[in-house]
N, C-alpha and C positions, 0 to 999 in steps of 0.2 A: 433249633434256636433254644427250645426247652432244656435239652441236654447240656447246652453250653452254659446256661444260667445254673443249672444243677452243679456242674462241675466248678463253677465260680463260687457257689455257696460252700462247697467242700474245701476249696483252697482257702477261702476267707476264714472258715472255722479253724483250719490248721494254722493259719497265720496268727489268729487271736490267741490260740494256745501258746505259740512260740512267743508272742509279745508279752504274755502273762509272766513267762519265766524270766523276763528281763526286768521286771518290777522289784524294787528294793523294799516297798512297804508291803507287809504281809497281808493286810486286808485287801489292798487294791490287787495283789496278785491272786488272791482267792476269788475275788469278784469277776476279774477278767477271765480267769481260767474257767469259772463257772459258765460265763457266757459262751466261750469257745466249745465247751462240752455240750451245752444245749444245742447249738448249731450243728455240731457233728452228730449229735443223736438223731436230729431230723434228716440230715443228709444221708446217713447210713441206713436209716429206717426206709427211706425212699428207695434206696438201692438194695435193700434186703441183705445187708451186710451185718448179720445179727451179732456176731462176735464183737465187732467194734461198737454196736449200739450198747451191748451189755458193758463193755469196758467204759465207755464214756458215761453210762448210768451210774456206775460205781464211783468214777472220778467225780461226778457232779454231786453224789451223795456225800463223799468226803469233804468236798468244798462246803456245802451246806452245812455239815456238822461243825466244821472249824470256824465258819463265819458265825453261827449261832453261839458257839463257846466264846469266841472273842467278844461278841456283843454282851454276853452276860458278864464277862470278866472286866469289860471296859471300865465299869464303875465300882468294881469289887474291892474294897480296901483290904480284904483278906488275902487277895491274889498278889498285890503289889506291896512292897515294903520300902519305907523311906528310911534310910540309914544316915544319921548325922556323923560326919568325919571332921577331923582337923583339916585346916587349909594345906598342910604340909603332909597329909597323909600319903604314903607311898603308893597305895593302889590308885587313889585319885590322880596322882600326877601321872601314873601310867595310863589311865584311861584318856585324860587330856592329850598325852603325847601321841597315843595310837591314833586318836580320832581328830588331831589337830586340823587337818585339810578341811573336813566337813564342818568342824566347829567354826572355823574362820569363815566358811561359806555363809553361814547364817548369823555369825556374830563377829564381823570383820575387825572390830576394835578391841576385841577381847585380849587382855593380858593377864595372866595368872600371877597373883601375888599370894604365895603360900603362907605369908605371915601377916595377912590382914586382920586376923583375930577373930572375924565373924564366922559363924558356922557354915559349913558346906554340907550339901546333901547329895547322896546317890539314891536314885530309884532303881529298885530291884525286882526282877521278876524270877523267883527261885534264885538260882545262883548266877542269873545273867543280869548285867547292868544295863539298863535300858534308858537312864537319863541322868543329867547332872544339873544341879542348881547351885550357883554361887551367889552370895549377896553381901551387902553390908548394911548396917542399921544407919539410915539417914536421919533419924529422929522424927518427931511428931508422928509416931506410928506408921512410918513409911519405910519400906524396904527398897533398897536400890539394888536391882538385879544386875549382877555382873556377867552372869552366864546362865541361860536356861536353854538347854540342849537335850534332844532326844535322839537316839540312834535311828538310822533310816528305816529299819524294820518295824519300829513301833511309832513312827512319826504320825500316823493316821489313827492312833489309839489315844493320844494325849495323856500319857501317864503323869504328867506334871500336876494334874488335878489333885493328886494325893499330897503334893507339897502344899498346895494353896488352898485345899478344901477345908471344910468345917472341922475335920478331925486332923488336919495337917499341922506341922510345925509352925507355919507362918501365923496361923490364928492363934496357937497356943503361946506364942511370943508376943501376941497383942498387936500385930501388924494389920493395918486396914487399908494401906494404900501400897500399890507396887509400881515402881518406876522401872520401865523396861530398859534393857542395855542399850547404850548409844547405837544407832544404825542397826538395830536388830532387824533381821529379815523375816517377814511373815509372822509377826506376833499373833498368838492364838487365844489371848485371854478372854475376848468377848465370848468365845465358845464355851468357856468355863463359867460364865455368868457374871463376869466382871463388867463394870460400866466404865466407859472412857471418861476421864476428867483431865483434860489438857493432855499433857504428856504422861499422865499416869492412869493406871487402872485400879478402880476402887473395888475392894472385896465386898 
């Protein structure tokens, strides 16, 4: 019976590792992979399979390193850059077209008007685009968001805070209230310190 349970632990650890590789969000992938490594370290140690213990110790260390770095960078304005672009910017339109399916999943009513006249923002990590924010000035220090979208890989890191934060372009333009897009799925503004006020979130 004991051997059966031990084998079950080994299979469970392997399943967790495979499951981790199916994750689209980087932080979640690293966390789940770390759990699988820890389980397999214990399983292989009990069975005295030391090469596999060593391999999983190394993998666990790599996961811990990347998780710690992601935690440090999560609120580091020097890591992420917010780039203002025109609504008809060629690269912006390319990003919206390539990710149209995922964008509509979280913003089902979104329609891009490249000639709206209000600024558009790309959130960059190095040369990788990790988010897009489109808005219009609704008056009375209120910004109506038309789109607030983050790529699946960085969705659990909330890079949008660099658009809405104290040093971001929204505050610099004098906005104090943010209206979310119609039917936006899973708005995250309360996690950035916003206060809900009816249909709006107050900075």
